N, C-alpha and C positions, 0 to 999 in steps of 0.2 A: 400256435401249437396247443393241443389239448393237454390239460394238467395230468390226465391219466397216462398219456403217451410219454410225457416228460418224466413222470414218476417211474414208469417202467424202464425208461432209458437210464435214469440215474441208478435205479436198482441194479440193473445189469452191470453198469460201470463200477459200482461199489463192490458188487460180488466179485467181479474180475480183479479189481485192485486188491481186495482182501486176500484172495487166493494167491495172487502174484507176490504180495508182501510176505505171506507165509512161506512161499517157495524161496524168496530171497533170504529170509531169516534162516531157513534150513541150509541154504548154500553158504551163508556167512558162518554158520556154526561148523560146517564141514571144512570151509576154508581155514578156520582157526585150527582145526585138527591137523590139516595138511601143513600149516605153518609150524606148529609144534613138532611135527614129525619130519620137517624139512623135506617134504615130498614135492619137489619142484614140478614134476610132470602133472601131478594131480592138481597142484595150485594153478597151473596154466589152464587146465580144463575147467576148473572151478571159476576162474576169472572170466572165461568165455561165457559160461552159463550165467554168471552174475551180470555180465553186460547185456545178455539177452533179456533178463528180468528187468533191468533198468530201462531198456528200450521199450518193453511192454508197458512199464509204468509211465514212461513219457508219452506213449501213444494214448493211454487212458486219460492222462491229464489234458492232452490236446483235444480229445473227444469231449471231455467235460467243458473245456473252454469254448469249443465250437457250439455246444448246447447253450451256454450262457450268451454267446454272441447271437445265436438264432433267436433268443428271447430278448435281445437288446438290453442285457444287463452286463455290468462289469464282469470280467473274467477272474476277479480275485475272490477271496473268501466272503467278502460282503455281498458280491453278486450271487455267489452260490447260496448264501443264507437267504437271499430274497427268493431265489428259485425254490429252495426247500420249503420256505414258508408258503409259497403259492401252490406247489404241487403235492406237498406232503403234510396236510393238516394234522395227521395223527402222530407226527414226529418220529415215526419208526426209522425213516432213512437218516434223520439227524443223529439218532443214537448209533446207527451203524457207521455213519461218517466219523463220529467221535472215536469209535473203536479203530477205525483206520489210522487215526493219529497215534493211537497207542501202539498199533502194529509197526508203524513207521518209526516210532521212537525206539522200539526194541531193535529194529534193523540198524538204526543209527548207532545205538550203543554197541551192538556187535561189530559194526564196521569200524567204529572208533577203537575198540579193543584190538581188532586185527591190525589197524593202522599203527597203534602204539607198539605192538609186537614187531612189526616190520621196521619201524623207526629205530627201535632198540637194537635190532639185529644189524641194521645198516650202520649205526654208530659203532657197534662192536667191531664189525668188519673194517670200518674206516680206521679205528684205533689200531687194529692188527696190521693193516696196510701201512700205517704211519710208522709202526715199530719196524716192520720189514724193510721199508724204504729209507729209514733213518730220519723221518720227519716228525717223530714223536716229540711233543712239547714245542714244536715250532708253530708260529702263527700261520693261518691259512689265508693266503692272498692270491688274487688272480690278476694277471696282467691285462694289457689292452686287448689282446687277442682272446681273452677268456680262459687261457691256459693257467694251470696251477704253477706258481713260482715259489721257489724257496727264497725267502728274504734273509739276508744276514742279520744277526742279532747285534744291532748297534746301539740299542737303547733309545733310538729315535723312531718316530713314526714316519714311514715312507709312503707317499701317496703317488700313484701314477694314474693319470686319466687319459 
């Protein structure tokens, strides 16, 4: 493969990934707003859009790995570094590649924030359910069949396998 063709291919992949990560970040920000507003319908739609972005990012990664395989280099970051050194002596793509990492970090942070909010809500709902069902303060155990069981408070640990 010609280095110019390789560079053009990587340039297009990086541009598409950059755009997709920006779109994902916007979706995660909207998802946070929907979580705060308890808008379940909008959350479901946002979840589908988020999954589409993730699918696009996975395809881009597959394309990048295919390029590395075509050049007979490892498909990891070391292989990509070798490809970039070969086809991009001006290091412009390397700079843009680093910016992708920063965009991905922003998405990860937003996703973690949303996950923490969901986890906190689930804990609160579980606590309320425990109060309603009379299980508040009782240990949470599961039987052989995987179903929740109320265990009597005997002061001993009861194990069932």
